C-alpha positions as CSV (number, residue, x, y, z in Angstrom):
1,M,7.1,226.1,-30.1
2,F,6.0,229.3,-28.2
3,R,9.7,230.4,-28.3
4,A,9.6,229.9,-32.0
5,W,6.4,232.0,-32.4
6,A,7.7,234.7,-30.3
7,S,10.9,234.9,-32.2
8,L,9.0,235.2,-35.5
9,L,6.9,237.9,-34.2
10,A,9.7,239.8,-32.5
11,A,11.6,239.7,-36.0
12,S,8.5,241.1,-37.5
13,L,8.0,243.8,-34.9
14,E,11.7,244.9,-35.4
15,A,11.2,245.1,-39.1
16,H,8.3,247.6,-38.5
17,G,10.7,249.7,-36.3
18,V,10.2,248.5,-32.8
19,D,13.3,248.5,-30.6
20,P,14.7,244.9,-30.3
21,Q,14.5,244.7,-26.7
22,R,10.7,246.0,-26.8
23,A,9.9,243.8,-29.6
24,G,11.1,240.5,-27.7
25,R,9.2,241.6,-24.6
26,L,6.1,242.4,-26.8
27,A,6.4,239.3,-28.6
28,T,6.5,237.2,-25.5
29,L,3.3,239.1,-24.1
30,V,1.4,238.4,-27.3
31,V,2.0,234.7,-27.4
32,T,1.4,234.3,-23.6
33,A,-1.7,236.4,-23.5
34,T,-3.1,234.7,-26.4
35,E,-2.4,231.2,-25.0
36,G,-4.1,232.3,-21.7
37,A,-7.0,233.6,-23.5
38,V,-7.4,230.2,-25.4
39,A,-7.4,228.5,-22.0
40,V,-9.9,230.8,-20.5
41,S,-12.2,230.7,-23.6
42,R,-12.1,226.9,-23.5
43,A,-12.9,226.7,-19.9
44,E,-15.8,229.2,-20.2
45,R,-16.8,227.9,-23.5
46,S,-17.0,231.5,-24.8
47,A,-14.6,233.6,-27.2
48,R,-14.9,236.7,-24.8
49,A,-11.6,236.3,-23.5
50,L,-9.9,235.8,-27.0
51,D,-11.9,238.9,-28.3
52,D,-10.9,241.1,-25.3
53,V,-7.3,240.1,-25.5
54,A,-7.1,240.5,-29.3
55,A,-8.4,244.0,-29.0
56,E,-5.9,245.0,-26.2
57,L,-3.1,243.2,-28.1
58,D,-4.1,245.0,-31.3
59,A,-3.9,248.4,-29.8
60,L,-0.4,247.5,-28.2
61,V,1.1,246.5,-31.4
62,R,-0.3,249.4,-33.3
63,A,1.0,251.9,-30.7
64,A,4.5,250.0,-30.7
65,T,4.7,250.2,-34.5
66,G,3.4,253.7,-34.9
67,R,0.3,252.6,-36.6
68,D,-2.2,253.5,-34.0
69,E,-4.6,255.4,-36.4
């Protein structure tokens, strides 16, 4: 399941101009960071970790795809 998500995301990143190697690494980071944030948010009963991770991943993906306006 996680590998499938990462593969789909990597393909999308590549389609948006990200180098294939970086796309794979970034996709793995997005999936694993999100899953970690879900675990922390459940444990803390707070969306804080999800919000923080989402903001940082958004910035990384925007920078990687050249859409960091």
